[in-house]
N, C-alpha and C positions, 0 to 999 in steps of 0.2 A: 853669437850666431851670425853667419854670413848669409845674405840673400843676394840673388842675382836677378835683376829685372831687365828684360829686353827693352831697347829703345830703337824704334823703327822709323826710318826716314821715308818721306813721300815727296812727290814732285807736284804738289798742288791738290792732291785728293785725300789728304790726311783726315779731314772731317768725314768724308764719305766712308773711308775705311774704318774709322773708329765707330761710326754709327752702325756699320755692319758688324764689327766685333762686339758692340753692346748687345746686339740681338743674338749672336752666336753664343756668347758666354753668359747671357742673361744677367748682366751686370750694368750698372750705370756709370757713365763717365764721372769721375770725382773732381777733375780739374780740367779746364780748357782756357787757353789764352791765345790771342791773336797778335800778330806783329803790329797791327794798328793800335793795340793797347799799350805799347811801349811808349814811355814819355818821349817827346820829340827830340831832345838833345841826344838821348841814347839810341834813338831809332836809326841814326846814320851808320851804326856799326853792323846792322843787319842787312843782308842782301835781299831778303824776302820782304814783302810789304803787304799792307792791306788786310784782306780777309783770310790770308793763309794762316795756318796754325803754327804758333811759336812753340807751344807745348800742350800736350794732352796726356792725361793719366786715366787708366781704367783699372781699378782694383779688382783682381780676379780672386784673391783670397787675402787673408791677413798678412801673408808673407810675400805675395806676388802681385806686382804691378806691371801692366803693359803700358809703355809710354811711346809717344810719337811726336813727329814734327814735320812740317813742310820745310824742307831745306834742300834746294836744288843741288848744291855741290856735294853734300853728304849723300844724297840720293844717288847721284851719278857714281860715287865711289862704291856704294853698297851694291848697285846693279853690276858694275864692272867686276867687282871682286866675288860676289855671290858666295861668300865663305861661311854662311851660317844657316841654321834652321832653328825654329823654335820648337822645343819638344814639350808636349803636354802629357803628364802622367794622370790617368783617370782612376776612378774607383770601381768602374764597371764596364763590361763590354758594350752595354747599351749607350753609355756616355761616349765611348770611343766611336761607335757607329754614328751617333748624332752629331758630334763635333766634326768628324771626318766628312760626313754628308754635307753639312752646312758650309764648312770651310772650302771644300773642293768644288762646290757649286759654281759654275762658270769659270772654273780654274782648270788645273791639270792634275790628274792622278798620277803619281810617280810609282807608288807601291800600294796596290789595293789592300784593304783591311783584311787581315787573316792571322792565323796562328803561325808564328815564325819558328825556324829551327832552334832559336835560342830560348823558346818557351814563352814568348810574349805575344799578346794580341796587339797588332800593330798595323799602322798604315801611314803613308807619306803622301802629301799633296802640296801643290802650290796654289794659293788662293788667287782670286781675280785681280788682286793688287800686286801680285808677284812675290808674295811672302811665302817662304817654305815652312811647312808645318810637319812635325812628326807627332803622331798621337798614339799612345800606348797604354795598355794595362799590363803591368808586370806579371810574370807568372807567379802562381801561388805555391810553387815548389820550395 
């Protein structure tokens, strides 16, 4: 079985973002490490330092892990290219509505939640951290 797990880069606010994602997804961070925790000889290879997050994982399900890091260069590439969205498949309209409402708060709604021409209950937003989300309940046809 193949699993795909998103890795999101931030420019210094990774911990704030993942605290927000903990509350949205109602899950707890399973791992977090900071650049200051890297042993000193290896620390020189990292451009980030101190309290910034080197790696964080938030298990959303048995198969799905949301990961992140504060990494200025990777963040700049991600923002410049903006070539991705994270799609969430839910089990109910209520879950679509809740996730969309919480993720879009203080962000930007791109496509309001509703029934689409392809038969899905769907919405798209960009959260307050600049991450693009697509939330959907597939049609039951």
